[in-house]
C-alpha positions in Angstrom: 49.5 85.9 128.5 46.4 87.6 126.6 45.4 90.2 129.1 48.8 91.4 128.8 48.6 92.4 125.2 46.4 95.9 125.3 49.9 96.7 127.9 52.4 95.7 125.1 50.3 97.5 122.6 50.1 100.7 124.7 53.7 100.4 125.8 54.7 100.5 121.7 52.6 103.4 120.9 53.6 105.4 124.1 56.8 104.8 123.0 56.4 106.1 119.5 54.9 108.9 120.8 57.5 109.8 123.2 59.8 109.2 120.4 58.3 111.7 118.0 57.7 114.4 120.8 61.2 114.2 122.4 63.9 113.1 119.7 65.9 116.5 119.1 63.2 118.5 120.8 66.2 121.2 121.2 66.3 121.3 117.4 62.2 121.6 116.6 61.1 123.7 119.7 60.2 127.4 119.0 61.4 129.9 120.9 59.9 133.4 119.9 58.7 136.3 121.6 55.8 134.6 124.0 58.5 132.1 124.7 61.2 134.5 125.7 58.8 136.7 127.7 57.6 133.6 129.7 61.0 132.7 130.4 62.3 135.5 131.8 59.2 135.7 134.4 60.1 132.3 135.2 63.9 133.1 135.6 62.8 135.9 138.0 60.9 133.8 140.0 63.5 130.9 140.2 66.6 133.4 140.9 65.0 136.4 142.4 62.3 134.9 144.1 60.0 137.3 142.7 56.7 135.4 142.5 53.6 136.6 140.7 50.1 136.1 140.5 49.7 137.2 137.1 50.1 135.2 134.1 50.8 135.8 130.1 49.1 138.4 128.5 46.9 137.4 125.4 47.7 138.4 121.6 44.2 139.6 121.0 42.2 141.7 123.5 45.6 142.7 125.8 44.0 140.4 129.0 46.2 138.5 131.4 45.8 135.1 132.2 46.2 133.4 135.5 49.8 132.5 136.4 49.4 128.4 136.4 51.8 127.7 133.2 54.4 130.1 135.3 54.2 127.3 138.2 54.4 124.2 135.7 57.5 125.9 133.9 59.3 126.3 137.4 60.7 122.9 138.3 61.5 122.2 134.0 63.3 125.5 134.0 65.2 125.0 137.2 66.1 121.5 136.5 67.7 122.4 133.0 69.8 125.4 134.5 67.6 127.8 133.2 67.6 126.4 129.7 64.2 127.0 128.0 64.5 123.2 126.6 63.2 122.6 129.8 59.9 123.9 129.4 59.4 122.2 126.1 60.1 119.0 127.7 57.5 119.7 130.0 55.2 120.4 127.1 56.3 117.2 125.6 55.1 115.2 128.8 51.8 116.7 128.9 51.3 115.6 125.4 52.4 112.1 126.4 50.1 112.3 129.5 47.0 113.4 127.4 48.1 110.1 125.6 47.6 108.0 128.5 44.5 109.6 129.3 43.2 108.8 126.1 44.0 105.2 126.4 42.5 105.3 130.0 39.0 107.1 129.2 38.2 105.2 126.0 39.4 101.6 127.5 37.2 102.5 130.8 34.1 103.6 128.9 34.3 102.4 125.3 36.8 99.5 124.5 40.4 98.5 124.2 40.0 98.4 120.4 38.7 102.1 120.5 41.8 102.9 122.7 44.3 101.6 120.3 43.0 103.4 117.4 42.5 106.7 119.5 45.9 106.7 121.2 48.0 105.8 117.9 46.3 108.2 115.9 47.0 111.0 118.9 50.8 109.8 118.8 51.2 110.2 115.1 49.1 113.3 114.4 51.7 116.0 113.2 49.8 119.2 114.2 49.9 117.5 117.5 53.5 116.8 117.5 54.3 120.4 116.4 52.3 121.8 119.3 53.9 119.3 121.9 57.4 120.8 120.9 57.2 124.6 122.3 56.6 125.7 125.6 53.4 127.9 125.0 50.6 127.9 127.6 47.9 127.0 125.2 50.1 123.5 124.3 49.2 122.1 127.7 45.4 122.7 127.4 44.7 119.3 125.4 45.4 117.5 128.9 43.2 119.8 131.3 40.2 119.7 128.8 40.4 115.9 128.4 40.8 116.0 132.2 37.5 117.6 132.6 35.8 115.5 130.4 36.8 112.5 132.1 35.9 114.0 135.4 32.4 114.7 133.9 32.3 111.2 132.5 33.1 109.7 135.9 30.1 111.5 137.5 27.6 111.1 134.8 28.2 107.6 133.4 29.8 106.0 136.9 28.2 108.3 139.4 31.5 108.5 141.1 30.9 112.1 142.7 34.4 112.6 144.1 35.4 113.6 140.5 33.3 116.9 140.8 36.3 118.4 142.3 38.5 117.2 139.5 36.3 118.7 137.2 36.0 122.2 139.1 39.9 122.1 139.7 40.8 121.4 136.2 38.3 123.9 134.9 40.2 126.5 137.3 43.7 125.7 135.6 42.3 125.5 131.9 41.2 129.1 132.4 44.7 130.3 133.5 46.1 128.6 130.1 43.7 130.2 127.4 40.4 132.3 127.4 39.1 129.9 125.1 38.7 127.5 127.8 35.6 129.6 128.8 33.8 127.3 126.5 34.1 124.4 129.4 31.7 126.7 131.5 28.6 125.7 129.4 29.8 122.2 128.8 30.2 121.5 132.3 26.8 123.0 133.3 24.9 121.4 130.1 26.6 117.9 130.9 25.7 118.0 134.5 22.5 119.8 134.0 21.1 117.7 131.4 22.6 114.7 131.2 22.7 113.9 135.0 19.4 115.4 135.4 18.8 117.0 139.1 22.0 116.9 140.6 22.1 117.7 144.3 23.5 121.5 145.1 26.2 120.1 147.1 28.0 118.9 144.0 27.4 122.2 142.0 29.2 123.9 145.2 31.9 121.4 144.6 32.6 122.2 141.1 32.8 126.0 141.7 34.5 125.7 145.1 37.5 123.2 143.6 37.5 125.7 140.8 37.7 128.7 143.0 40.8 127.3 144.9 42.9 126.5 141.8 42.1 129.7 140.3 42.4 131.6 143.5 46.0 133.3 142.6 44.2 135.1 139.9 41.7 135.9 141.8 43.8 137.2 144.5 45.2 139.8 141.9 41.9 140.7 140.5 40.8 141.5 144.1 44.0 143.9 144.7 43.3 145.4 141.3 39.7 146.1 141.1 39.2 143.2 138.5 40.7 145.0 136.0 41.7 141.8 133.7 38.0 140.6 134.4 36.5 143.7 133.3 38.5 143.3 130.2 37.6 140.1 129.7 33.8 140.6 130.1 33.7 143.8 127.7 35.9 141.4 125.0 33.6 138.7 125.4 30.2 140.8 125.2 31.2 143.6 122.5 28.7 144.3 120.0 28.9 142.3 116.6 26.8 143.3 113.1 23.8 141.2 112.0 25.8 139.2 110.0 27.8 137.6 113.0 24.8 136.7 114.8 22.7 135.2 111.8 21.5 131.9 111.8 23.1 131.0 108.6 26.6 132.6 109.1 27.0 130.8 112.6 25.7 127.5 111.2 28.4 128.0 108.2 31.1 128.7 110.6 30.2 125.8 112.9 30.3 123.4 110.0 33.6 125.0 109.2 35.2 124.7 112.3 33.9 121.1 112.8 35.5 120.6 109.4 38.8 122.1 110.3 39.2 120.0 113.7 39.1 116.6 111.5 41.0 118.1 108.7 44.2 119.5 110.6 44.4 116.8 113.2 43.2 113.6 111.5 42.5 113.6 107.9 45.5 116.2 107.1 45.9 119.0 104.6 42.6 117.7 102.5 39.3 119.3 103.4 37.4 117.7 100.6 38.3 114.0 102.3 37.7 115.6 105.6 34.1 116.3 104.6 33.5 112.6 103.4 35.4 111.3 106.4 33.1 113.6 108.6 29.6 112.3 107.1 30.9 109.0 107.7 31.7 109.3 110.9 28.6 111.4 111.6 26.3 108.8 110.2 27.6 106.0 112.4 27.7 108.1 115.7 24.1 108.7 115.1 23.4 105.0 114.3 25.4 103.9 117.4 23.5 106.5 119.8 20.0 104.4 118.5 21.9 100.6 119.0 19.6 99.0 121.0 22.5 96.5 121.7 24.6 99.3 123.0 24.3 99.7 127.0 23.3 102.8 128.6 26.5 103.6 130.0 28.1 103.4 126.3 25.2 106.1 125.0 26.0 108.1 128.1 29.6 108.6 127.5 28.9 109.3 123.7 26.3 112.0 124.7 29.2 113.8 126.7 31.9 113.3 123.8 28.9 114.9 121.5 28.1 117.5 124.2 31.7 118.3 124.3 31.9 119.1 120.6 28.6 120.6 119.9 29.0 123.1 122.6 32.4 123.8 122.5 32.3 124.4 118.8 29.1 126.0 118.8 30.1 128.7 121.1 33.6 129.3 119.7 31.7 130.2 116.1 30.4 133.1 117.9 33.9 134.6 117.8 34.1 137.1 115.5 37.9 137.5 115.1 40.4 135.3 113.2 40.2 131.5 114.5 43.8 129.8 114.6 44.4 126.2 114.9 45.4 126.7 118.6 41.9 127.5 119.6 41.0 124.3 119.0 43.3 123.0 121.3 40.4 122.5 123.9 38.8 119.5 121.3 42.0 118.2 120.2 41.9 114.9 121.7 37.9 114.8 120.7 38.4 113.7 116.8 40.7 111.0 117.7 38.4 109.4 120.4 35.5 109.9 117.6 38.0 108.1 115.1 38.5 105.3 117.6 34.7 104.4 118.4 34.0 104.5 114.7 36.7 102.7 113.6 36.1 99.9 116.3 32.7 99.8 115.1 33.7 98.7 111.7 36.4 96.6 112.7 33.4 94.0 113.5 33.1 93.3 109.9 35.8 91.2 108.5 36.8 93.2 105.3 37.2 96.2 107.3 39.9 94.4 109.7 42.2 93.6 106.8 41.8 97.4 105.3 42.7 98.9 108.8 45.6 96.7 109.0 46.7 97.9 105.8 46.2 101.4 106.5 48.2 100.8 109.8 51.0 99.3 107.7 51.1 102.1 105.0 51.3 104.4 108.0 54.1 102.8 109.7 56.0 102.8 106.4 55.1 106.5 106.2 56.4 107.2 109.7 59.9 105.1 108.9 60.4 107.2 106.2 59.5 110.4 107.4 62.2 109.5 110.4 64.9 108.4 108.4 
């Protein structure tokens, strides 16, 4: 019976997450200009068979993305008889799939306790739930981002090299959902090149080749139109900035601001000051765990991959000179919850913290019940 307890706990968390995402979704979903535009494009694909190699246009820079999101929408808009609630349900399903992936990743590379904590807090996070209600291309990015990281962990920690193709294919899809996914190019290169030293060239070719396959519709469009979007993206990324933009102090402050906001908006919620204290505790604990002698090499390698995701992702984003909205951080949405699970699991080893955690969970459960009444 004991071996079924994790399955039962996950089932309860999953059902809670499904309820928070799917209950009255038609009332909570957003449907503004972007959603209407996408629905019309996909409607033409279904009714008029006008298929496209081009995806949504970005609000900044006027650059088009790849068409992957439109093809994700097709079966759901068709199944719901062209009702926009269908694609919104698709996004909710992707969020639930992300919960499953958080559970699987945390349990495989860390522990069941880490998986329970991480999945539970992801299931009830208000910002995650809000972005799970509407059909919008960045809203499915957390799933593909986490799949990239899961594939990297399989390669780096388990030496299971067939996951190289999963990494590349997921990256090709992520780049079609939002250009913020460009941060994964240095993340993948750093993880495979530094943590997994001297990776044979055939695996690098595997990453590139599988990425090209999933990115091929957009590449085909670019070939037919003289790389018009690629040149726009390049000009946008490499446009000049002032000395302040590239100053060490400016970038350092922006990195700190983004890391605090990542935890503030997703985990702590509505209190930046508490987020700073919370982040300090997490940072000290993670550094301590990296130097713990009793931790096995696989645990430490997995933790290094997660910290590479955080450091390079936020570090690259910090050089962006425009306004950084919450959805720009979607490439890292699952990360704070996994780190919270790792730190929370560590403190659960001490008897006094067990009762404290139980109290916190009870209080959270009461808050959820009151919100749902």
